[in-house]
N, C-alpha and C positions, 0 to 999 in steps of 0.2 A: 759526678764533675759536671760543670756547666759546659755547655757547648754554645759556642759563638759560631755564627756563619761568617767567618772571615774567608773570604776568596780572595784571591791575588789579581784580582781582575776588576774592571770598573762595571759595577752592576747597573749604575746609570745609564750605562752606553747599551749593555743588553736588555735591559728593562727600562723603558722610556716612560713609563707610567708609574705612579705610586702602588697600584694594584695592576697587576698583567694577568690576562687571561689566555692561559695556553691550552692548546687543542692537541691533536695527535700530530700536528705539524710542527710543534714545540718552538713556534716563532712568535715573538712578542712584538719585536720591534721590526721596522723594515730594512731590508738587508743594505746596507750603505755601500755604495760603489767603493771599490778600493780597499774596502777593510776585510779582515780574515771573515771566513763564515763564523757566524757566534754558535752555530750548533754543538760544537764540542763543548764549550762554556756552559751552555744552556744544560747539556746533559749532564755536566758534572755538579751544578748547582742542584738539579732536581733529584739526582741520586742521593747527593750528601745530605740532602733535605730529608729524604726518605730514610735513610740511615738513622739520622738523628731522632726522627719521630718513633722510629720502631724502636729506638734504645729507650726513648722516654715512656713508652708503653709495654715495656719489656715482651716484645714480639720477637719471635725467634729469626725472623726473615723480614726484611723491608716489604711493606704492600705498596709502596711508592716507589717507582722508578721511571727514567726516561723511556725505556724499552716498554714497559707495561703502558705507559701514556700513549705511545706510538701504536700501540696495538689494540687500544679500545677507544669508543668513543666518551671519553671523560674529558672534563673540564677543570683543568688546575688554575686555582687563583693564588697567585705570589704576591704577598704584601711586602714592599721594602721601606727602609726609612733611609732615604738618599743622603741625608746630611752626615749619617755616621761614617765611622771608618776613613775619617780624614777626608770625607766627600766622596768615598767610592762607592759609599752607600751598604748597607746590610738588608739580608733577608731576615724579615721578622717571624714571618710564618707563612703557611699555606692552607689551603682548603681544597680538598679533591670531590668533587660530585660526578655522578652519570646516572643516566637510567639503567635499572634492573630489572627484570621479570623475577617478580616474588610471589610466592602463596603466603596469603597473611591469613590470621585469625582474627575476625572482629571480635567485639564485645560478648556477643551471643555464642562464639566459638565457630561460627560459619567460616567456611574456606573461601577466600578471593583471590581470584588471579590479578594480579596490578603490575603496572609498570612504573613506579612512581620514580620522581629524582630521589637519589640517595646521596647522603653524604658518607663518603668512603673513607675519608681521612681530613683530620683538622689538627693542625699544630702551630702552636705559638713558640718561639724559643723560651726555656724556662725564664731566663735573665729578664725577658720582657713581658711576663705575663702580669696581669692585672693593670694593664696600661690602657685598657680600652681596645687594643688591637684586633682581637679575637671578633669583638662586635663590628669592627669596621669593615674586616673581611668577611663576616656572616652577612651584614646588611648590604654589602656590595654585592654579594652573590645572588641574595633573595632579587635585589632589583633588576640585575641582569638576567636572571632566569624568571622574573615575574612569578614567584612562587611565595607561599607562607610557609613559615616553619613547622606547622601542624600538617602540611600536605607532604611532607618527606618522609622517607625512611631514613633511619641512622644505624650504619653498620658497626658493631661492637663500640658503642661509645664509651670512654672512660668516665669513671665517676666524676671527674673534673668537669668533663664536657657536659654530663647529665645537668648538673648543678648550674653550670652557665646557661643551659637551656630554659631552665626553670626559672632562674634570675631574671633572664633577659627577655624571654618570649613566653613566661608564665606555662611552660609545657611541662606538666606533671603527671599526668595520669598515664601511663605508658600501657599498652595491652599486651598481655604476654605471648610471645611468639615460640614457635619451636627453632627458627633458624637463628642467626645471630644478630638481627635487624630488631631495631627498637621504633615503634610507631606509637603515637600518642592518641589519645580518644578522640580529637579533632579531625585526625586521618581520615575516620569512617564517616563523619558527619558531612565533611565537605565533598566527599565523593559522589553521594547521590544525587546532589544538586537540589535536593528537598529539604527543609529544615525539619528536626525532628517533631513527631507530632506533640502537642500539648497534653499533659496529662490532666483529664477531666475528672 
């Protein structure tokens, strides 16, 4: 069944921007004087999104929740369409990233200890997929973090997400890892800072 993000409150008041960036403070907007604290509502929105995305990926438990966001140095990007739902807005999807210490194998099988920016969760509401929302969300994050898609590691990307990365960013040669993270060939080239030596 399709899951729409219908919340009984005005998302445009909670999230003033089209794309909100939330960190462990969970605050997207400025707290208005005389208005109720938006935190409980923001918490509900994040928790419900987490449930919807774990359902979509058939995960046993949500990996995204307000409590988890408060406990980690992650960034959550929330994309809304402010016109929908009678002008109260709907949440279209979210993207969660964070730095993680990872042991990765390069193409030669050498171990590297790295701490790349990782995509930890990526979800666009089923009914709104293929409208360019995923690209908008992803491009926004790349600009905000000043990072290239090939420099990132991806935690358990779904087949859908992998085909998105290939179509949109030409990421196709993933280097096999023993953990659940996926990295692409470009990850190891960009790190050394020196271009690969030409074959003579």
